[in-house]
C-alpha positions, 0 to 999 in steps of 0.5 A: 394678761395684758394690762395698760393702767393710764393717768394713775399717780403712782406711789413710789418709795419715796416719791408720787409721780403721775405715770403709766404702767404696762404690765405683760403677763406677770411682770411690770414691764414698763412705767414711764410717762404718757408719752413715752409708750407707743401704740404696739406697746398697748395695742391688745393691752386691756386699757385702764383709766385710773384718772384721780387715783392712786396706784399704790405697790401691792400691800402686804398683812405681815401678821395674820392667823388663818387657819390657826388651831389653838385652845381646841378652836380653829379660826372662822378664816381659813387660808381661802376665805382670809386672802380673799377678805385680804384681796377685798382690801387691797392685800397681795401678799400675806405672812403667817405662821407656822406652828413649832411641832418639834413635841410632835416629831417633826421638823421645821421642814416638815412643818413648812411642807404641811403649812404650804399645804394647808395654804395652797387655796390662797388667793394672793401670795404668801409667805411665813414666820416659824414659830420656836417655842422649844430649844431642842436637839438640833435645833441648829440644823433644823433652823439652817434647813428653814431658812434653805427652804426660804423663811427669814425669820422665827418668832418666840413669845415672852409669855404663855408659859402655861401653853408652852410657848415660853422659851427658858432664858438660859436658852434663849440666849442660846437661840439667839447666838444661833439666830444671828450666826445664820441670819435669821430675825427674831420677831417676839412676842413681848409681855413679861410673863412672869408679871402676867402670871401674878396677875392672872392668880391675883384677879382670879382670886378676887373674882375679877374676871370680867373682860374690862380687867384684861389691860390690868391682866396684860398690863403696859409695864409687862410689855416695857419689861419684855421689849427692855429684856429682849432688847438687851438680849439682841444688843448681847448678840449684835442681833436685829430684833423685831417686836410684834403688834406694839399696844402702849406708850410705856411699850413705845417710850422703851423702844425709842430707848433702846433704838437711841442707845443703838439697838437695831430694834424695829417694830410693828403696830396694828390698827386696833391699837391705833384706833380702839381703846379699852372702853369698848371692852366694857361694852355688852359686846366686848368679846369682839374687841378682845385679842392679846395684847389688849386694848389700851387707851386713848393716850397709847393710840396717840402715841402710837400714830407719833411713832409711825409718823417719826418713823419709829415704828416701821410696820403695820400689820394686822394680827388677823386672828377672826373667829366667828360671833358664837365662838367669841361668846362661848367665853362668857365674857370670861377674860380667861376663857374668851377667844383673843383675836380679831379680823382685821385684813381687808380693813387694813388699808382703808383704815391706815389711809383715812386716819394716818392721813388725819395723823398727818402721815404723808401718802408716802409713809403709808405705803412704806409702813404697809408695803415697802418696810415689810417686803424689806424685812421680810425679805420680799423686796423688790419682787414685792413691795415695789412699782419697779419694772420687771417685777411682780404685777402687784398692785392696788388702783386705789381711789381717795374718794371712795367712801364706806362703811366698815360695817360687816355686810359690806367686809368679807371674813367669814368672823360675821362682824367688824370692829370697825362697825362704827367707823366710815373711812373715804379711800378704798380699793377698786381693783387689786392685782397681784401679780398681772391678773385681777383678783378684785376689779370694780368691787367683785372678785376676779380671782381664783382659788390656789392662785396664791403662791408661796414665796421664797425669802431672801434675807432680812434687810434688817442685816445689811 
């Protein structure tokens, strides 16, 4: 498909300029001022007048859980519905997770192939994080194989010991040394397990099982302690570190402290930690706002916005993990039984654009957090996350004046509810183009199942 987009305001990595874009087949062929395009160049193109609109590089949701099989349940969104929902919000690439199946006799390479098979229905492009929960024999070889296959990072947990996710400290140190040797980036779910298990025992004994106790059980101090521990370990082996879904002021302050001490620590947060707070857990439908780490306070919201503004927080992703209404209600408002996770991919860009501007982010900052930075960190740049010539034509045409209520009736996740249904935003995507083809056009689906492709990641920019 050949497309000529004129009169748009293009948001580059460090500037906003009014230029036109020529797309040939799957690639950005030319980016220039209107007068520098010839009639022969645009002769056979579909012409789009983007006057009054921004042109963003495709949004990257760097933290999703589509078709997650956990706790005897499967998420409501599989790779088709999840990626379709994401595309309506301007997402052209998502990064999901590969389970550690070493205990089932599978190598990381075999698990990757299984996950690629599951993801083949995706409507936009994708990459993966490799989860590691066991330090087993021949792990060095297994890690090398997964890197050669196009995965540039691994996910580890500092909690969920009883679920089998936690790696012992001595083995974790050995793992970090291997990651440094192979230049694989550790991404970390940071909550201190000892603190949480102690609180779980106490609250169960006292019969405090309501959802409102979630922030008291999985405390902000648990996040702080885990970040401190991981940062110290990272510094010992001179390894960059990426903290997933930062949720709290104490966690943020520890992050800032470690960065000032020279630790190569980077982090993401999510829209729900920026815009929701623990008061939602006391509602009758509190299960719709239940995730891990838990929601915090309005003060935590505020400090995380400051972190984005000051560039101490590098990425905003969603941790999209959608269960439907029936699944969420099954826990009977019990903090120990309710399935954790909420939908979010579709509302990522609209929320961060609208409320980002309210919190004094520049438009360049927003695109950096949602596209440029995740592309660089996870080895997809400049093919993704840029508007450079001869790169994938992943674009979002964004109307800054388009108003939309974020009610579930206007959204497309199979969750069937929206944790942001009380919000209305100004600014919304009107077209999503992935590799030169429309996925969304004028608010309607124009893509097709299995269009998305697996992206082999290069080395993370954090090792440069």
